[in-house]
C-alpha positions in Angstrom: 139.8 108.7 51.5 137.4 109.8 53.7 136.0 112.8 55.5 133.4 113.2 57.9 129.9 114.7 57.7 129.1 115.9 61.0 126.8 118.7 62.5 129.1 121.5 63.7 131.3 120.8 65.9 129.9 117.5 67.2 131.6 115.6 69.9 135.1 114.2 69.2 133.4 110.8 68.9 131.8 111.4 65.6 134.9 110.3 64.2 134.5 111.7 60.8 131.8 113.5 62.4 129.6 110.3 61.8 129.9 112.3 58.4 133.3 114.0 58.4 134.8 117.3 57.5 137.9 119.1 57.8 136.6 122.4 59.2 135.1 121.4 62.7 136.9 118.8 64.8 136.4 116.1 62.5 137.8 115.4 59.2 139.8 112.8 57.1 140.1 112.4 53.6 142.1 110.8 50.9 140.8 109.2 47.9 140.0 107.9 51.4 141.7 109.9 54.3 142.0 112.7 52.8 141.6 111.6 52.8 141.8 113.3 51.8 144.3 112.3 56.5 146.5 111.9 61.8 147.3 110.5 65.0 146.5 111.7 68.5 146.4 107.9 69.4 149.9 106.9 68.4 150.4 103.9 66.1 152.1 102.0 68.7 149.5 102.9 71.2 148.9 99.2 71.7 152.3 98.5 73.1 151.5 100.3 76.0 148.3 98.4 77.1 148.2 95.1 78.4 144.9 93.2 78.4 143.3 90.0 77.1 143.3 89.5 73.3 140.5 88.4 71.6 140.9 87.2 67.8 138.0 87.9 65.6 136.5 84.6 64.4 137.6 83.9 60.9 138.8 87.4 60.7 135.6 89.1 61.1 136.4 92.2 62.8 132.7 93.4 63.1 132.4 91.7 66.4 135.1 93.5 68.1 134.4 96.8 69.8 136.8 99.9 69.2 138.9 100.6 72.5 139.5 104.2 71.6 137.9 106.8 73.7 137.5 110.6 73.3 140.7 112.4 74.1 141.9 116.0 74.9 144.9 117.8 74.7 146.5 119.2 77.9 146.6 122.7 76.7 146.2 126.2 78.3 144.0 128.2 76.1 143.5 132.1 76.5 139.3 131.9 77.0 136.9 134.6 75.9 135.4 136.5 78.7 132.1 138.3 78.3 133.1 140.9 80.7 136.1 142.1 78.2 133.5 143.4 75.8 136.1 143.1 72.8 134.7 143.3 69.4 136.5 140.9 67.2 137.7 141.5 63.6 136.9 137.7 62.8 135.0 134.8 64.6 135.8 131.5 63.4 133.2 128.8 64.0 135.0 125.2 64.5 138.5 124.2 65.4 139.1 121.5 63.2 142.0 121.6 60.8 140.6 124.3 58.5 139.4 126.6 61.3 142.7 126.3 63.1 144.8 126.9 60.1 142.8 129.9 59.3 143.0 131.3 62.8 146.7 130.9 62.8 147.2 132.5 59.5 144.9 135.6 60.0 146.1 136.2 63.6 149.6 136.2 62.6 149.0 139.5 60.7 149.6 142.2 63.4 146.3 143.7 65.0 143.8 141.3 63.7 141.6 140.0 66.8 140.3 136.5 66.1 138.1 134.2 68.4 137.5 130.6 67.8 134.1 129.0 69.0 133.9 125.2 69.4 131.8 123.2 71.9 135.3 121.1 72.4 138.3 123.3 71.5 140.9 120.7 72.9 139.2 117.5 71.6 141.7 115.7 69.7 140.7 115.2 65.8 138.8 111.7 65.5 139.7 110.9 62.0 142.8 110.0 60.0 144.2 112.3 57.6 146.3 110.9 54.5 148.1 113.3 52.5 150.9 113.2 49.6 154.2 114.1 51.3 155.0 116.8 48.8 152.0 118.6 49.4 152.9 118.9 53.1 156.3 119.9 52.2 155.2 122.7 49.8 153.2 124.3 53.0 156.0 123.7 55.6 153.9 120.9 57.5 156.0 118.1 56.7 157.1 117.8 60.5 153.4 116.8 61.1 153.5 113.6 59.5 154.0 110.6 62.0 154.3 107.9 59.2 155.4 107.7 55.5 155.7 105.5 52.7 158.2 106.0 50.0 155.8 104.5 47.4 152.2 103.9 46.9 150.4 101.0 44.9 147.2 100.4 42.9 145.8 97.1 42.5 143.8 97.4 39.2 142.8 93.7 39.2 144.4 90.2 40.3 146.6 90.6 37.5 147.9 94.3 37.1 149.2 96.5 40.0 150.7 100.1 39.5 153.5 101.3 41.6 153.5 105.0 42.0 156.7 106.8 42.8 155.2 109.3 45.1 155.7 109.3 48.9 152.5 109.2 51.0 152.0 110.1 54.6 149.8 110.0 57.6 149.1 113.4 59.5 149.6 113.1 63.2 146.5 114.7 64.6 148.3 115.6 67.9 151.0 117.2 66.3 149.2 119.3 63.8 146.6 120.6 66.3 149.1 121.4 68.9 151.3 123.2 66.3 148.2 125.2 65.2 147.2 125.9 68.7 150.6 127.0 69.9 150.8 129.5 67.0 147.2 130.8 67.6 147.9 131.5 71.3 151.2 133.1 70.5 149.2 135.5 68.1 146.5 136.2 70.8 143.7 134.1 69.5 140.8 133.8 72.0 138.6 130.7 72.3 135.2 130.0 73.6 133.7 126.8 74.5 130.2 126.7 73.2 128.0 125.8 70.4 126.7 128.4 67.9 123.1 128.7 67.5 122.6 131.7 65.4 124.4 134.1 63.2 123.1 137.6 62.9 124.0 140.4 60.4 123.9 144.1 60.1 125.3 146.2 57.3 128.8 146.3 58.8 128.8 143.9 61.8 127.8 140.5 62.3 127.3 138.5 65.8 126.8 135.0 66.9 124.8 133.7 69.7 125.8 130.7 71.5 124.2 128.0 73.6 125.5 129.7 76.7 123.7 133.0 76.1 126.6 134.8 75.1 126.5 137.3 72.3 129.9 138.0 70.4 130.3 140.5 67.7 132.7 140.6 64.7 133.2 142.2 61.4 133.3 138.8 59.7 132.1 135.4 60.6 133.8 132.4 58.9 132.0 129.0 59.2 134.7 126.2 59.5 132.3 123.8 61.2 131.7 121.1 58.8 129.3 119.9 56.0 126.2 119.7 58.2 126.2 123.4 59.0 123.2 125.5 58.3 125.0 128.9 58.5 126.3 128.9 54.7 123.6 129.6 51.9 123.3 127.7 48.9 120.7 128.7 45.8 121.0 125.6 44.0 119.8 122.0 44.9 123.0 120.2 46.7 123.1 117.1 44.2 126.3 115.8 45.7 127.9 112.7 45.1 128.8 110.7 48.0 132.1 108.9 49.3 131.6 106.5 52.1 134.0 104.4 53.9 134.5 102.2 57.0 137.9 102.1 58.5 139.8 100.5 61.4 143.2 100.8 62.9 143.7 97.4 64.0 146.2 95.3 65.5 146.2 91.7 63.2 147.9 88.3 63.4 149.4 89.4 60.3 149.0 91.1 56.8 150.1 90.7 53.3 151.1 94.2 52.4 154.6 95.5 52.0 155.6 97.9 54.9 157.2 100.4 52.3 154.1 100.9 50.3 150.8 102.4 51.3 147.9 100.7 49.3 146.2 103.7 47.7 143.5 101.5 45.9 142.8 97.9 45.7 140.1 97.1 43.0 140.5 93.3 43.2 137.2 91.4 43.8 138.1 87.7 44.1 137.3 88.0 47.9 133.7 88.1 46.8 133.6 84.7 44.8 131.6 83.0 47.6 129.3 86.1 48.0 127.1 86.2 44.9 125.0 89.1 46.0 128.0 91.2 47.2 129.8 90.4 44.0 126.9 91.5 41.8 126.3 94.7 43.6 130.1 95.4 43.6 130.2 95.2 39.9 127.8 97.6 39.7 128.8 99.8 42.4 132.5 99.0 43.3 134.4 99.5 46.4 138.0 99.4 47.2 140.6 98.7 49.9 142.8 101.5 51.3 145.6 100.2 53.6 148.4 102.0 55.6 150.9 99.2 57.1 152.6 100.5 60.0 154.2 97.3 60.9 153.9 93.5 60.7 151.3 93.7 63.1 149.4 97.1 63.0 147.6 98.5 59.8 145.0 101.0 58.9 142.5 99.4 56.7 139.7 101.2 55.1 136.9 99.9 52.6 135.7 102.8 50.3 132.8 103.6 47.7 134.9 106.3 45.8 131.6 108.1 44.8 128.0 107.1 44.5 124.6 108.7 44.1 122.5 107.8 46.1 125.1 106.7 48.8 125.8 103.1 49.1 124.7 101.5 52.2 127.1 101.7 55.0 126.1 98.3 56.0 127.2 97.1 52.4 130.4 98.7 52.8 131.2 96.9 56.2 130.0 93.5 54.7 132.4 93.9 51.8 135.4 94.7 54.1 134.7 91.7 56.4 134.7 89.5 53.1 137.9 91.0 52.0 139.6 90.5 55.1 138.4 87.1 55.5 139.8 86.3 51.9 143.4 87.9 52.4 143.7 85.9 55.9 143.9 88.9 57.9 142.7 88.0 61.4 141.9 91.2 63.5 143.0 90.8 67.0 142.0 94.3 68.1 140.4 97.2 66.7 141.9 100.3 68.4 140.1 103.0 66.4 137.3 102.7 63.8 136.1 105.3 61.3 132.6 105.9 59.8 133.2 108.3 56.9 130.6 110.0 54.6 132.1 112.9 52.5 129.7 115.0 50.1 131.4 115.6 46.8 130.7 118.0 43.8 127.5 119.9 44.0 127.2 123.5 43.7 129.1 126.2 45.4 127.8 128.3 48.1 126.4 131.5 47.2 129.1 134.0 46.4 129.2 136.4 48.1 127.3 136.1 51.3 127.4 137.5 54.6 129.2 134.4 56.2 132.6 133.3 54.9 133.4 129.5 54.9 136.4 127.3 54.7 136.6 123.8 54.7 133.8 121.0 53.7 130.9 123.6 53.7 133.0 126.0 51.5 132.9 123.5 48.6 136.7 122.7 48.8 136.4 118.9 48.7 138.0 117.6 45.5 134.8 116.4 43.6 136.5 113.4 42.1 138.7 112.1 45.1 137.5 113.5 48.3 140.7 115.1 49.1 140.4 118.1 51.1 143.0 118.5 53.8 146.1 119.5 52.1 144.2 121.9 50.0 142.7 123.7 52.7 145.9 124.1 54.4 147.5 125.5 51.2 144.7 127.8 50.5 144.0 129.2 54.0 147.0 131.7 53.6 145.4 133.3 50.6 142.1 133.6 52.3 143.7 135.2 55.2 145.5 137.6 53.0 142.1 138.6 51.7 140.8 139.1 55.1 143.7 141.2 56.4 143.5 143.2 53.2 140.1 144.5 54.2 140.2 144.4 58.0 143.8 145.3 58.7 143.8 148.3 56.5 143.1 151.9 57.8 140.0 152.4 55.6 138.5 149.0 57.0 136.7 147.5 54.3 133.5 146.0 55.8 130.1 144.7 55.0 129.2 143.5 51.5 132.6 144.7 49.8 134.3 142.7 52.5 132.3 139.6 51.8 132.9 140.1 48.1 136.6 140.3 48.4 137.1 137.3 50.7 134.9 135.0 48.9 136.5 135.7 45.7 140.0 135.2 47.6 138.9 131.8 48.1 137.0 131.2 45.0 138.5 133.2 42.2 137.1 132.5 38.6 139.9 130.4 37.6 139.6 128.1 40.6 135.9 127.8 39.9 136.4 126.7 36.5 138.7 124.2 37.6 136.3 122.9 40.1 133.9 122.5 37.3 136.3 120.1 35.5 136.8 118.2 38.7 133.1 117.7 39.0 132.8 116.6 35.4 135.3 113.7 36.5 132.9 112.8 39.5 130.0 112.6 37.1 131.9 110.4 34.8 133.1 108.1 37.6 129.4 107.8 38.7 128.6 106.3 35.4 131.4 103.6 35.8 130.8 100.0 36.9 133.9 97.9 38.3 135.3 97.2 34.9 134.9 100.7 33.7 136.3 101.9 36.9 139.5 99.5 36.5 139.8 100.8 32.9 139.8 104.3 34.0 142.3 104.1 36.5 144.5 101.9 34.7 145.0 104.5 32.0 144.8 107.4 34.6 147.9 106.2 36.3 149.8 105.6 33.0 149.7 109.5 32.3 152.6 111.6 32.7 153.0 112.1 36.7 152.6 115.9 36.2 149.2 115.1 35.2 147.6 112.5 37.5 149.7 114.2 40.4 148.3 117.4 39.5 144.9 116.4 39.1 144.9 114.5 42.5 146.3 117.7 44.3 144.2 120.3 42.4 147.4 121.9 40.8 146.5 121.9 37.3 145.3 124.8 35.1 142.1 124.6 33.0 144.4 124.3 30.0 146.3 121.8 31.6 143.1 119.8 32.6 142.1 119.9 29.1 145.4 118.3 28.0 145.0 115.6 30.7 141.6 114.6 29.1 143.1 114.2 25.7 146.0 112.2 27.2 143.7 110.0 29.1 141.7 109.2 26.0 145.0 108.5 24.0 146.0 106.0 26.9 142.7 104.3 27.4 141.8 101.1 26.0 139.3 100.8 23.4 136.6 99.7 26.0 137.6 102.7 28.1 137.2 104.9 24.9 133.8 103.7 24.3 132.8 104.4 28.0 134.2 108.0 27.6 131.9 108.5 24.1 129.1 106.9 25.5 128.8 108.2 29.0 130.5 111.4 29.0 128.6 113.8 26.6 125.8 114.6 29.3 128.2 115.6 31.9 130.4 117.3 29.4 127.5 119.4 28.2 126.7 120.3 31.8 130.3 121.0 32.4 130.4 123.6 29.3 127.2 125.1 30.4 128.6 125.8 33.9 131.9 127.0 32.7 130.2 129.7 30.3 128.0 130.7 33.3 131.2 131.3 35.6 133.0 133.7 33.0 130.1 135.6 32.0 
């Protein structure tokens, strides 16, 4: 369940951009993973390397150094040349999943000239992406999953486990990026290896100025560079909640997970019995374990704070994870990759419209209640591409403010904005719950009709269906959980209703 927040196109090392996002070359998300989230370094990577194994003492992986290094795809890209003096229709800043998906979709429409700009276009994406299999089936990307689990499970506490009949998968970072690059090259997309310093606008034309001195002009600039971008404007305080996580792809002596199930959330806290400080802080600001078992000795593990404000200490997250693995008897032999994730969730949308278009994390597409983004961004990119092409591909060439209005409304029509207000209400509610309240919430949530909980996690429900979900959730909730709802939801509810009224005026 994680993503990264990283400044525009940081180095591939910024796994999760040292704050991740699925726009630039960094992103991961679930409910962690998004997480939510791939694999340029294959899961069986460890079978091809032979060196001395040093098991972490008492299962504490924190003393081990991750072995992965930055990797680059072996791929011939058509590069931008200043001497060509081409004026593009669209410039996309960032070559993460969001940027390349949009470039692929826009360029597939005949005659639209696209240029992608990134400091490292061939870097492999550093973070893992986890998705529900049906989401990638719906958009024709299921062949980009390198591992699937037929079921998922949620540990509510030591005595109750939910088994969810919904397959989950991990995205292959190499396969997905290679697929997008191949389609982009086939469609005539150009690439420029540089960092964007400035974006300038005139009435009917925009341009970017890069760190190599080149200026490139286009009718539309799209920012797909991540949460830390300064190119997209906001006119309201960015009062995000934050999802923070630490994950490792590890070779272990053994682990207790069923190989046919991925662990979506493990809210048990028995591992903190001998850690009074950690136990007390976890009761107030709980974290859970997210686990993808690949075989009996290879597993992806991630300790995650679903949402907090202010953000939970990263050091605290790692300490809780170390205590959990020690309690579970998981001795880490090698840390193949590690992942440091920070995902801004909720908060206001960017100014709509504005001269710079956006997609991915900086556009507000992260699910405010879960941190999911990758599958949704992949699904919405074609609709945004349609809006762009309708303006730039027509003989009348709609440009300037009418273009900006059209494309922003293509990504954020009124009904989608209203739905986001509801998801933000969900986030504000979760922020008020302690460990016991969070357990009660998810106990009731996963008892709902699958249409509702699956639709909620995948951002598929209409506003009317979200209202029905709320009523059904209240009906399934325990008396204690209902008390939480009655006492802790009024303020977020009033805020949501006010925002919905403003959106529909």
